N, C-alpha and C positions, 0 to 999 in steps of 0.2 A: 651603464651596470648597474643589477640592480645591488643592493648593499645587504647586509651579512640578515640584519633581522627582516628582509622581504622574503628572504629566499629560505630563513628556517621556520618565518611563518606560512608559507608554502608547502613546507615538509611537513609541517605538523597538521593540516590541513588533507593533506595527501595520504596520511597513516590514518588520521580521524575518519576518513570516506571510507577507506580500507577496512578498518574495525566496523564500521557502523554498517556494510555492507555484507559482511562476512556474518557477523550479528543478525542483522535482519533475515538471510537464508534459513539460519540456526531456527531462529525463532518462528518464522512459519514451517519449519517443518516439526517444531514441536507440539505448536499449536494445534495444526492440521492433524496430527498423529492422533494428538490427546481428544479434539471432538471428534472424530469418528469413531475410536474405541470405546468413548464413552457413549456413543448411540450406540454402536453398536451392541457391546457386546453387555452394558449392561442396561436391565430394562427401564429406560427414562424416557420421559415426553420429549415431547419437541421444545417446548419450553425451559425443559432442564438444561439443555444444550447451547441453548439461543446465546446466554452471557458469554460461554467460547465465542459466539461467530462474532460477536459484538467488540470482544475483545480484539479479536482476530482484525475485525475490518478498521477497528480504532487506530492500532497497532500499526497497520499497517500503512496509513493515511497518517499517522505521525512520522514513521520513519522515509515514508515518499517525499513526504513533505520540505522534512529534513533535509533530506540529500538536495531538493532540489533548489531549498535557501541557501544553503552551504557548500553545496560539494560541487558547483560548477560555475564557470568563471564565464561560462555565455549560456544566460537563463533558457535564450531564445533556443537553444541545441534540444534542449528536453521537449518530450513529449507527450503529454499527460492524456491525450486521446486515446494512444497505443497501451499505455500503460495503465487506465481506468478498462480497456475493454478487454486486456486480457485477468486481468488479476478480479473483475465483475465474472468472466465466461469459468472460471477457477470456481470460484465463491460459489456461484449458481450449483455448478455441476457437480461438486462434494455435499451441500446441501440438499442436491434433487435426489442424489444417489442414496443418500442416508434415508431421506423421507421413503424411498420405489424399495428400499431393500426391508426397513426397520417396521413398513405397513402397509406395504406390499397393495399399492395406490393402482387402479387403471392408470395405463400410459397417456391416457386423455390428459387425468388431472396432474401427475407428474411431470406431463409439459409444459401445461400451464403453470407450473409450482416455479419449474425452472424460468419461464418468461419474465413471472413477475421477479422475482430474484435477482434475477439478470438486470432487468433494468432501474428497480430501485437502487442496485448497489453500482451498477455507473454511471448512474445521476451524480448518488452522490462520491465517487470517487470522482469524476471530471468536476464537477462543480469546486471540492474544497482542491484536487491538485490547478486546477486553472488560476484558481484564487491565490495558490501560493507560488504560481509563474509568475503573474503579476505585481505582486508583492514584492519576489524574489528580481526583476528587473528595474522596479523601483528602486529597490535596496542598490543594486550598482549603479545604476544612474547617479544614487546621490553621492558615491563614493568616488566617483567619476570626477564629479563637480565639484567634491571637496579638494581630489587633487590636484585637479585645473586650475585652481585657487592659490 
């Protein structure tokens, strides 16, 4: 039977993960809305909303890494490939759509922009998430060894 301290810690961890997930969704919606509105309504160049896109990517990597690192008892259950694929596709689609609407480029240039953005963001997300998964597995193995001793 688990003692009260362990149960309290598990409950606290569960609540923190729920708050983290809800905050993550709200923050993503706000950032994406802000990026799209700023790029489409205001007459700004591509470089002026690059900061928000970078912020979006960094916050996604941080929160996802935090969820992998702290939010699961089994880090092997987390699939960095599928998460990186979906977020990269979403980010690439939004950036490409903004560029297409704002600058009215040809479909070929738009498609090339989409492919390049997708590949770069996918590689970045996948490498960071994979590293955090390995770190989390190492952390869980270390904790298990300490508990066995």
